[in-house]
Residue frames relative to the residue before (quaternion, step in Angstrom):
aa qw qx qy qz dx dy dz
X 1.0000 0.0000 0.0000 0.0000 0.00 0.00 0.00
X 0.7258 0.3534 -0.2341 0.5418 3.56 0.94 -0.69
X 0.2666 -0.7634 0.5651 0.1637 3.53 -0.79 1.02
X 0.5616 -0.6006 0.4504 0.3479 3.52 -1.22 0.43
X 0.2517 -0.7594 0.5842 0.1365 3.58 -0.96 0.91
X 0.1602 -0.7844 0.5948 0.0727 3.52 -0.86 0.97
X 0.3860 -0.7066 0.5431 0.2382 3.57 -0.99 0.80
X 0.3888 -0.7060 0.5373 0.2483 3.52 -1.06 0.78
X 0.5510 -0.5894 0.4702 0.3576 3.50 -1.20 0.50
X 0.5547 -0.5987 0.4601 0.3494 3.57 -1.11 0.66
X 0.5225 -0.6302 0.4556 0.3496 3.58 -0.99 0.74
X 0.6229 -0.5451 0.4007 0.3928 3.52 -1.19 0.55
X 0.5239 -0.6411 0.4616 0.3183 3.56 -0.97 0.83
X 0.2925 -0.7509 0.5683 0.1665 3.54 -0.87 1.00
X 0.5501 -0.6054 0.4585 0.3473 3.53 -1.14 0.64
X 0.4644 -0.6732 0.5017 0.2820 3.56 -0.93 0.90
X 0.5095 -0.6447 0.4584 0.3386 3.60 -0.98 0.79
X 0.5886 -0.5894 0.4286 0.3501 3.51 -1.16 0.66
X 0.5049 -0.6392 0.4678 0.3430 3.63 -0.97 0.68
X 0.5911 0.5726 -0.3745 0.4271 3.59 1.15 -0.44
X 0.5660 0.5894 -0.3903 0.4242 3.58 1.13 -0.48
X 0.6552 0.4993 -0.3128 0.4729 3.60 0.98 -0.79
X 0.6449 0.5084 -0.3204 0.4721 3.58 0.97 -0.83
X 0.6490 0.5169 -0.3124 0.4626 3.58 0.95 -0.87
X 0.6335 0.5271 -0.3255 0.4636 3.59 1.01 -0.78
X 0.6601 0.4996 -0.3080 0.4688 3.61 0.93 -0.85
X 0.6476 0.5080 -0.3175 0.4709 3.58 0.96 -0.82
X 0.6526 0.5080 -0.3158 0.4651 3.59 0.95 -0.83
X 0.6465 0.5093 -0.3235 0.4669 3.61 0.96 -0.78
X 0.6490 0.5040 -0.3236 0.4691 3.60 0.94 -0.82
X 0.6423 0.5230 -0.3276 0.4545 3.60 0.96 -0.82
X 0.6431 0.5126 -0.3241 0.4676 3.58 0.97 -0.81
X 0.6555 0.4970 -0.3134 0.4744 3.60 0.90 -0.87
X 0.6490 0.5304 -0.3281 0.4356 3.58 0.92 -0.87
X 0.7532 0.4105 -0.2328 0.4582 3.58 0.74 -1.02
X 0.7283 0.4222 -0.2562 0.4751 3.62 1.08 -0.53
X 0.8007 0.2838 -0.1428 0.5079 3.62 1.06 -0.60
X 0.7552 0.4279 -0.2395 0.4350 3.57 0.57 -1.14
X 0.7014 0.4931 -0.2833 0.4296 3.58 0.74 -1.04
X 0.6733 0.4715 -0.3272 0.4662 3.68 0.81 -0.78
X 0.6338 0.5243 -0.3404 0.4556 3.61 1.04 -0.72
X 0.6412 0.5089 -0.3261 0.4727 3.61 0.98 -0.76
X 0.6353 0.5267 -0.3292 0.4589 3.59 1.00 -0.76
X 0.6570 0.4956 -0.3114 0.4751 3.60 0.94 -0.87
X 0.6404 0.5247 -0.3295 0.4540 3.61 1.00 -0.78
X 0.6472 0.5070 -0.3200 0.4708 3.61 0.98 -0.81
X 0.6552 0.5124 -0.3110 0.4599 3.59 0.95 -0.86
X 0.6630 0.4966 -0.3089 0.4674 3.60 0.95 -0.85
X 0.6295 0.5313 -0.3349 0.4576 3.58 1.00 -0.79
X 0.6560 0.4968 -0.3080 0.4775 3.59 0.95 -0.84
X 0.6308 0.5327 -0.3275 0.4595 3.59 1.03 -0.79
X 0.6829 0.4896 -0.2856 0.4608 3.58 0.87 -0.97
X 0.6761 0.4920 -0.2997 0.4592 3.60 0.98 -0.78
X 0.6821 0.4984 -0.2931 0.4477 3.61 1.14 -0.51
X 0.4371 0.7028 -0.4651 0.3143 3.62 1.22 0.01
X 0.0236 0.7874 -0.6148 0.0376 3.54 -0.97 0.93
X 0.6743 -0.4859 0.3626 0.4216 3.56 -1.27 0.35
X 0.7590 0.3533 -0.2862 0.4661 3.55 -0.95 0.94
X 0.5383 0.6194 -0.4091 0.3991 3.60 1.22 -0.25
X 0.3623 -0.6682 0.6002 0.2490 3.54 -1.17 0.66
X 0.0422 -0.8218 0.5680 -0.0184 3.59 -0.74 1.04
X 0.1891 -0.7201 0.6510 0.1477 3.51 -1.37 0.38
X 0.3086 -0.7688 0.5357 0.1637 3.57 -0.81 1.02
X 0.6767 -0.4736 0.3712 0.4243 3.54 -1.33 0.17
X 0.6754 0.4840 -0.2877 0.4762 3.58 1.16 -0.52
X 0.5832 -0.6188 0.3571 0.3865 3.58 1.29 0.00
X 0.4614 0.6710 -0.4579 0.3567 3.60 1.23 0.24
X 0.1975 -0.7616 0.6102 0.0928 3.56 -0.89 1.02
X 0.2408 0.7776 -0.5582 0.1604 3.56 -0.94 0.80
X 0.4809 -0.6381 0.5289 0.2859 3.50 -1.43 -0.02
X 0.4612 -0.6876 0.4853 0.2809 3.59 -0.87 0.96
X 0.1920 -0.7992 0.5647 0.0752 3.56 -0.75 1.12
X 0.7934 -0.0272 0.0436 0.6066 3.62 1.07 -0.69
X 0.1884 -0.7716 0.6013 0.0867 3.54 -1.18 0.70
X 0.0696 -0.7650 0.6395 0.0306 3.56 -0.88 1.02
X 0.7656 -0.3553 0.2491 0.4750 3.59 -1.28 -0.18
X 0.8387 0.1347 -0.0294 0.5268 3.60 0.59 -1.13
X 0.7550 0.3219 -0.1824 0.5414 3.59 1.25 -0.25
X 0.1547 -0.7457 0.6344 0.1323 3.51 -1.36 0.27
X 0.3232 -0.6952 0.5967 0.2369 3.53 -1.28 0.43
X 0.1189 -0.7925 0.5976 0.0279 3.53 -0.82 1.07
X 0.2667 -0.7439 0.5932 0.1536 3.56 -0.87 1.00
X 0.1530 -0.8281 0.5369 0.0510 3.56 -0.45 1.24
X 0.7544 0.0264 -0.0476 0.6542 3.56 1.33 -0.27
X 0.6847 -0.4702 0.3338 0.4457 3.57 -1.19 0.29
X 0.8442 0.1013 -0.1234 0.5116 3.55 -0.63 1.20
X 0.6488 0.4793 -0.3218 0.4957 3.63 1.23 -0.03
X 0.0350 0.8067 -0.5841 0.0821 3.55 -0.44 1.27
X 0.1066 -0.7720 0.6238 0.0599 3.54 -1.07 0.80
X 0.3570 -0.7148 0.5629 0.2117 3.51 -1.18 0.67
X 0.0324 -0.8131 0.5796 -0.0421 3.57 -0.81 1.08
X 0.5292 -0.5728 0.5147 0.3564 3.50 -1.29 0.38
X 0.5484 -0.6334 0.4288 0.3380 3.58 -0.98 0.81
X 0.6561 0.5432 -0.3212 0.4139 3.59 1.01 -0.74
X 0.6071 0.5667 -0.3634 0.4222 3.61 1.20 -0.26
X 0.5313 0.6161 -0.4135 0.4087 3.61 1.26 -0.06
X 0.2159 -0.7950 0.5601 0.0870 3.55 -0.85 1.05
X 0.8126 0.0769 0.0040 0.5777 3.59 0.92 -0.92
X 0.1138 -0.7690 0.6266 0.0559 3.57 -1.09 0.78
X 0.0721 -0.7608 0.6444 0.0271 3.54 -0.97 0.97
X 0.2687 -0.7826 0.5422 0.1459 3.59 -0.37 1.21
X 0.2047 -0.7677 0.5946 0.1231 3.54 -1.14 0.68
């Protein structure tokens, strides 16, 4: 009733991959992350910084919160935006998303 069980021979030993293959894989992954994620984000940050530094009195701006208004005053880190006649709000310069010069 019980049949005889035979053990199979161990498969032939495969050559271990080169340690340089792992290093090359890590370098390739970093390069992909750099060109697809890091570099475009740095470019957007540079563009936004240039946009914020170019704000001047009289520009029409849109904030990150969606407020539309006209720049009434510019300080170092803040700006005053007139959103209605006689209604001015003080905002951080970095909250400006779009500038339309007039």
